[in-house]
C-alpha positions as CSV (number, residue, x, y, z in Angstrom):
1,M,59.5,-3.0,-47.0
2,R,57.3,-5.2,-49.1
3,T,56.2,-7.2,-46.1
4,R,55.4,-4.1,-44.1
5,D,53.4,-2.7,-47.1
6,T,51.5,-6.0,-47.5
7,T,50.7,-6.1,-43.8
8,Y,49.5,-2.5,-43.9
9,S,47.3,-3.0,-47.0
10,T,45.8,-6.2,-45.5
11,A,45.0,-4.4,-42.2
12,A,43.4,-1.5,-44.2
13,Q,41.4,-3.9,-46.3
14,V,40.1,-5.8,-43.2
15,R,39.3,-2.5,-41.4
16,N,37.5,-1.0,-44.3
17,Q,35.4,-4.1,-45.0
18,V,34.4,-4.5,-41.4
19,L,33.5,-0.9,-40.7
20,R,31.4,-0.6,-43.8
21,S,29.4,-3.8,-43.0
22,G,26.2,-4.2,-41.2
23,E,25.3,-6.9,-38.8
24,R,27.1,-10.1,-39.8
25,L,29.7,-12.7,-38.9
26,W,33.2,-12.4,-40.1
27,A,35.9,-15.1,-40.3
28,V,39.6,-14.9,-41.0
29,E,39.0,-16.7,-44.3
30,D,36.7,-14.0,-45.5
31,F,39.6,-11.7,-46.2
32,D,42.5,-11.7,-48.7
33,G,46.0,-11.5,-47.4
34,P,48.2,-13.3,-44.9
35,A,46.1,-15.0,-42.1
36,S,48.3,-13.5,-39.4
37,A,47.8,-10.0,-40.6
38,V,44.1,-10.5,-40.9
39,S,43.9,-12.0,-37.4
40,N,45.9,-9.1,-35.9
41,E,43.7,-6.5,-37.4
42,L,40.5,-8.3,-36.3
43,R,41.9,-8.4,-32.7
44,R,42.6,-4.7,-32.9
45,L,39.0,-4.1,-34.0
46,V,37.8,-6.2,-31.1
47,A,39.9,-4.0,-28.7
48,R,38.4,-0.9,-30.2
49,G,34.8,-2.2,-29.7
50,E,34.1,-2.5,-33.5
51,L,33.9,-6.3,-33.4
52,R,32.8,-9.0,-30.9
53,R,34.8,-12.2,-30.7
54,V,32.5,-15.3,-31.0
55,R,35.3,-17.9,-30.9
56,R,38.8,-18.3,-32.4
57,G,38.8,-17.0,-35.9
58,V,35.1,-16.0,-35.9
59,Y,33.9,-12.4,-35.1
60,W,30.6,-10.6,-35.0
61,R,29.9,-7.1,-36.3
62,G,26.8,-5.9,-34.5
63,T,25.0,-2.7,-33.6
64,R,26.9,-0.6,-31.2
65,S,25.3,1.2,-28.2
66,R,26.4,2.6,-24.9
67,F,25.9,-0.9,-23.5
68,G,28.4,-2.3,-26.0
69,M,28.2,-4.5,-29.2
70,S,25.0,-6.4,-29.8
71,A,25.4,-10.2,-29.8
72,P,24.7,-12.6,-32.7
73,Q,21.9,-15.1,-32.7
74,P,23.4,-18.3,-31.4
75,G,22.1,-20.3,-34.4
76,D,23.9,-17.9,-36.8
77,A,27.2,-18.2,-34.9
78,L,26.8,-22.0,-34.9
79,R,26.3,-22.2,-38.6
80,A,29.4,-20.0,-39.2
81,I,31.4,-22.4,-37.1
82,I,30.3,-25.8,-38.4
83,G,29.3,-24.9,-42.0
84,P,26.2,-24.2,-44.0
85,D,25.6,-27.8,-45.0
86,E,25.0,-28.9,-41.4
87,A,21.4,-30.0,-40.5
88,I,20.6,-27.9,-37.5
89,G,17.3,-27.7,-35.6
90,A,15.8,-27.0,-32.2
91,T,15.7,-29.7,-29.5
92,G,14.2,-30.2,-26.1
93,W,11.8,-27.5,-24.7
94,H,13.0,-25.2,-27.4
95,A,11.7,-27.5,-30.1
96,T,8.3,-28.2,-28.6
97,N,7.7,-24.5,-27.9
98,L,8.6,-23.6,-31.4
99,L,6.1,-26.1,-32.8
100,G,3.4,-25.0,-30.4
101,L,3.4,-28.2,-28.4
102,S,4.5,-26.7,-25.1
103,T,4.4,-23.4,-23.3
104,Q,7.8,-23.9,-21.6
105,V,10.4,-21.4,-22.5
106,A,13.9,-22.9,-22.5
107,P,16.5,-20.8,-20.6
108,L,18.9,-21.2,-23.5
109,E,18.4,-21.9,-27.2
110,A,18.9,-25.6,-27.5
111,V,19.9,-27.0,-30.9
112,A,20.8,-30.4,-32.3
113,V,23.7,-31.0,-34.8
114,T,24.9,-34.1,-36.6
115,R,28.5,-33.5,-35.7
116,R,30.6,-33.4,-32.6
117,T,29.5,-30.6,-30.3
118,P,31.6,-27.5,-31.0
119,T,33.2,-25.6,-28.1
120,G,33.5,-22.0,-27.3
121,L,29.8,-21.0,-27.8
122,V,27.8,-19.0,-25.3
123,R,24.1,-18.6,-24.8
124,V,23.3,-21.8,-26.7
125,Q,23.1,-25.4,-25.7
126,V,24.3,-27.7,-28.5
127,V,23.4,-31.4,-28.5
128,S,25.4,-33.8,-30.7
129,R,23.4,-36.2,-32.9
130,A,26.6,-37.5,-34.6
131,A,25.0,-40.9,-35.3
132,R,22.1,-39.4,-37.2
133,S,24.0,-38.5,-40.4
134,G,20.9,-39.2,-42.4
135,R,19.7,-35.7,-41.5
136,R,22.7,-34.1,-43.2
137,K,22.6,-36.4,-46.2
138,A,18.9,-35.6,-46.7
139,K,19.7,-31.9,-46.4
140,L,17.0,-31.4,-43.8
141,T,15.7,-27.9,-43.1
142,G,15.8,-26.5,-39.5
143,L,12.1,-27.2,-39.2
144,E,12.5,-30.8,-40.4
145,V,15.2,-31.4,-37.8
146,T,13.1,-29.9,-35.1
147,F,10.2,-32.1,-36.2
148,L,12.3,-35.2,-35.6
149,E,13.6,-33.9,-32.3
150,V,10.1,-33.5,-31.1
151,L,9.4,-37.1,-32.0
152,D,12.5,-38.1,-30.1
153,G,11.7,-36.2,-26.9
154,W,7.9,-36.5,-27.0
155,E,7.5,-38.1,-23.5
156,H,9.8,-35.5,-21.9
157,Y,8.9,-32.2,-23.7
158,V,5.5,-32.4,-25.2
159,E,2.8,-30.8,-23.0
160,A,-0.1,-31.0,-25.4
161,D,-2.4,-34.1,-25.2
162,A,-1.8,-36.8,-27.7
163,V,-4.7,-35.9,-30.0
164,T,-3.7,-32.2,-30.1
165,A,0.0,-33.0,-30.6
166,L,-0.7,-35.5,-33.4
167,D,-3.0,-33.1,-35.2
168,R,-0.5,-30.3,-34.9
169,L,2.3,-32.5,-36.4
170,C,0.1,-33.6,-39.2
171,E,-0.7,-29.9,-39.9
172,L,3.0,-29.2,-40.1
173,L,3.5,-31.8,-42.7
174,T,1.4,-29.6,-45.1
175,R,4.1,-26.8,-45.0
176,S,6.4,-26.3,-47.9
177,D,9.5,-26.4,-45.6
178,I,8.7,-29.8,-44.3
179,R,9.2,-32.5,-47.0
180,V,7.8,-35.9,-46.2
181,T,10.2,-37.6,-48.6
182,R,13.2,-36.1,-46.9
183,L,12.0,-37.1,-43.4
184,V,11.6,-40.6,-44.7
185,Q,15.1,-40.5,-46.2
186,A,16.7,-39.2,-43.0
187,S,14.8,-41.7,-40.8
188,V,17.3,-44.4,-41.8
189,T,19.7,-43.2,-39.1
190,E,17.1,-42.3,-36.5
191,P,16.5,-44.3,-33.3
192,A,13.7,-46.9,-33.5
193,A,11.4,-44.9,-31.3
194,V,11.6,-41.9,-33.7
195,R,11.0,-44.1,-36.7
196,E,7.9,-45.7,-35.1
197,R,6.5,-42.3,-34.1
198,L,7.2,-41.0,-37.6
199,R,5.4,-43.9,-39.1
200,A,2.4,-43.2,-36.9
201,V,2.3,-39.5,-37.7
202,L,2.6,-40.2,-41.4
203,R,-0.2,-42.7,-41.3
204,H,-2.4,-40.4,-39.3
205,A,-1.8,-37.7,-42.0
206,G,-2.7,-40.0,-44.8
207,Y,0.8,-40.7,-46.1
208,E,0.5,-44.5,-46.0
209,R,3.0,-45.3,-48.8
210,Q,5.6,-43.0,-47.2
211,A,5.0,-44.5,-43.8
212,D,5.6,-48.0,-45.2
213,R,9.1,-46.9,-46.3
214,V,10.2,-46.0,-42.8
215,Q,11.9,-49.0,-41.2
216,P,9.9,-50.4,-38.3
217,A,11.4,-51.3,-34.9
218,R,12.6,-54.9,-34.7
219,D,11.6,-55.4,-31.1
220,P,7.8,-55.2,-30.5
221,R,8.5,-53.9,-27.0
222,T,10.4,-50.9,-28.4
223,R,7.4,-50.2,-30.7
224,A,5.0,-50.4,-27.9
225,R,7.0,-48.0,-25.7
226,A,7.4,-45.6,-28.6
227,L,3.8,-45.5,-29.4
228,N,2.6,-45.4,-25.7
229,V,2.8,-41.6,-25.8
230,L,0.2,-41.5,-28.5
231,G,-2.3,-43.5,-26.6
232,T,-5.3,-44.2,-28.8
233,A,-4.7,-41.0,-30.8
234,A,-3.0,-42.8,-33.7
């Protein structure tokens, strides 16, 4: 009888918390009680249309309409899956469009993470930057990660001319949510081309001392190829 009572109280607790909540993500770990009882009730709420399953163990409580439950933003779902300490930012066309360096609109939100690519997500393209752990150690903001991703994919995704792009990146460095010291710290694990372009942008913005702290490329040919996209702008 005690087991049945416990299961019932757990189900009631889960149901009450979910139905009283607004738009948010729920995970099995958010509730007290046996995990199996929590999971069973969450599945029942999905069947009733009160929740939307994101992936195993993660659910979304959205706005209900005659068309069904609204979906979470892909970035929110991703953070719920891989944790709040992950350094996540836009990449590809999504990154350059966000920073005003292209007019291309990516068909899917594309994000870069410093861990293995999680599975089970929809409406989002996730790119693994597992080797670039400096981003996580430096606790980069989403905008800082996006900044580095733009430097990485410059020749493929930046539509603006070199002078305009360089000026725009320098302008971004004045924002409070882009910290030059953190970019320099994270650059330790960035590819040589990214480091060279970061050095050039920092110098152009007047951050000479910080630019000198970014490790230069060992091969002059790598440096030349990296800076080729800047032309004479830098």
